[in-house]
C-alpha positions in Angstrom: 231.3 150.7 142.6 232.6 152.1 139.4 235.4 154.6 139.7 234.8 156.3 136.4 231.8 158.6 135.9 228.9 157.0 134.1 228.1 159.5 131.5 224.6 160.3 130.1 224.0 159.2 126.6 222.7 162.7 125.8 226.2 164.1 126.5 227.9 161.8 123.9 228.8 162.8 120.3 226.7 161.6 117.4 229.8 159.6 116.3 230.0 157.8 119.6 226.3 157.1 119.8 226.5 155.6 116.3 229.5 153.4 117.3 227.5 152.2 120.3 224.5 151.0 118.4 225.8 147.4 117.8 226.4 146.8 121.5 222.9 147.8 122.7 220.9 145.1 124.3 217.1 145.7 124.2 217.9 149.3 123.3 220.0 149.8 126.4 223.7 150.2 127.0 225.6 148.5 129.7 226.9 151.1 132.1 230.5 150.1 131.4 230.2 151.6 127.9 229.1 154.9 129.4 232.1 154.7 131.7 234.5 154.0 128.9 233.0 157.0 127.1 234.9 159.3 129.4 237.4 159.0 126.5 235.2 159.0 123.4 238.2 158.5 121.1 239.3 155.4 123.0 235.8 154.0 123.1 235.3 154.6 119.4 238.6 152.9 118.5 237.7 149.9 120.7 234.3 149.5 119.1 235.7 149.9 115.6 238.3 147.1 116.4 235.5 144.9 117.7 233.5 145.5 114.5 236.6 144.7 112.4 237.0 141.4 114.3 233.4 140.4 113.5 234.3 140.8 109.8 237.6 139.0 110.2 238.8 135.5 109.8 238.1 134.2 113.3 234.7 132.7 114.3 232.9 133.6 117.6 234.2 130.4 119.3 237.8 131.3 118.6 237.3 134.9 119.6 235.7 133.9 122.9 238.5 131.4 123.6 241.0 134.2 123.1 239.1 136.6 125.4 238.8 133.9 128.1 242.5 133.2 128.0 243.6 136.8 128.2 241.0 137.7 130.8 242.2 134.9 133.0 245.8 136.0 132.5 245.0 139.6 133.5 242.6 138.7 136.3 239.6 140.6 135.0 236.7 139.0 136.7 234.2 141.2 134.9 235.4 140.0 131.4 235.7 136.4 132.7 232.0 136.4 133.6 231.0 138.0 130.3 233.1 135.8 128.1 232.2 132.6 130.0 228.6 133.4 129.1 229.4 134.4 125.5 231.8 131.5 125.1 229.0 129.1 126.0 226.7 130.7 123.4 229.6 130.4 120.9 229.9 126.6 121.5 232.6 126.4 124.2 231.5 123.9 126.8 232.5 124.3 130.5 235.4 121.7 130.3 236.8 123.5 127.2 236.5 126.9 128.9 238.3 125.7 132.0 241.1 124.1 129.9 241.5 127.4 128.0 241.7 129.4 131.2 244.2 127.0 132.7 246.3 127.0 129.6 245.8 123.2 129.1 244.9 121.5 125.8 241.2 121.2 125.1 241.6 118.6 122.4 240.8 120.9 119.5 244.2 121.4 117.6 243.1 124.7 116.1 241.9 126.2 119.4 244.9 124.7 121.3 247.3 126.4 118.8 245.5 129.7 119.0 245.6 129.7 122.8 249.3 128.6 122.8 250.0 131.7 120.6 248.0 134.0 122.9 249.8 132.6 126.0 253.2 133.1 124.3 252.4 136.8 123.9 252.4 137.0 127.7 255.1 134.5 128.6 258.0 135.2 126.2 259.7 138.2 124.8 260.3 138.9 121.2 259.2 137.1 118.1 257.2 134.0 118.1 259.5 131.0 117.6 259.6 129.4 114.2 258.2 126.1 115.6 255.1 128.0 116.8 254.7 129.6 113.4 255.0 126.1 111.8 252.4 124.7 114.3 250.1 127.6 113.4 250.4 126.7 109.7 249.8 123.0 110.4 246.7 123.8 112.4 245.3 125.8 109.5 245.8 129.3 110.8 246.2 131.8 107.9 248.2 134.9 108.0 244.9 136.8 108.3 244.0 134.7 111.4 247.4 135.4 113.0 246.8 139.2 112.6 243.2 138.8 113.8 244.5 137.0 116.9 246.7 140.0 117.6 243.8 142.4 117.2 241.5 140.2 119.5 244.2 140.2 122.2 244.5 144.0 121.8 240.8 144.6 122.3 240.4 142.4 125.3 243.6 143.7 127.0 242.0 147.2 126.6 238.8 146.2 128.3 240.6 144.2 131.0 242.8 147.1 131.9 240.0 149.6 131.7 238.0 147.5 134.0 240.9 147.4 136.5 241.0 151.2 136.4 237.2 151.4 136.7 236.8 148.6 139.1 233.8 147.6 136.9 231.1 145.8 138.8 230.1 142.3 137.9 226.7 142.3 136.4 226.6 138.5 135.7 227.4 135.5 138.0 231.1 135.1 138.4 233.0 132.7 136.2 233.7 129.3 137.8 237.2 129.2 139.5 240.0 127.5 137.8 
C-alpha cells in the first residue's frame, strides 16, 4: 500500500496538470504520479527532465538500458517492472536486459559503454577515469550523450528513491530475477 497520499487531480495546479499530460495513458494517470504530486515542484522538475531526455541525444533503447541498470542497482522493483516492459518495446530483448541488470556485456559496444559509465557512477568516487572517457569516445558517445546519461541517471534515481519512500505498489508483473 502506498505510504504517500494519492491526491485528486482536481487539487493540482494547472501547471502540474499540464506537465502530466504526456504521461497519461488512455486519459488516465498512474496513481504514482498523483502520489509524487505531494510535492508539485519535485514532480514538475522530474517531468521536465523526462521531456528534455526525449529531445536529447539518447534513443529509447539506451534510456531504458540506463533505467534498468540503475533500478537494479537501487533495488526498485516497481521501476524494474516498468522498464523491463518499456525496454522490450524499445528493442531490448530479455537476454540483453538481464545482462544489463547483471552488469555484464550484452555484445553492443555502445550500450556496454553506456552501462559501464552508469555503473561507475555507483562504484567509484570522483571523476570518471581517462580510459573510460576514451572508451566513450571510441564507442561514439558525444559530449551531449555523456550529459544526457547523467540526466537519465538523475531522473531514474529520483523515481527509485521516491518509490522506496512511497513503497509504490507493483502494477505490472515483476521483472525476472537476475
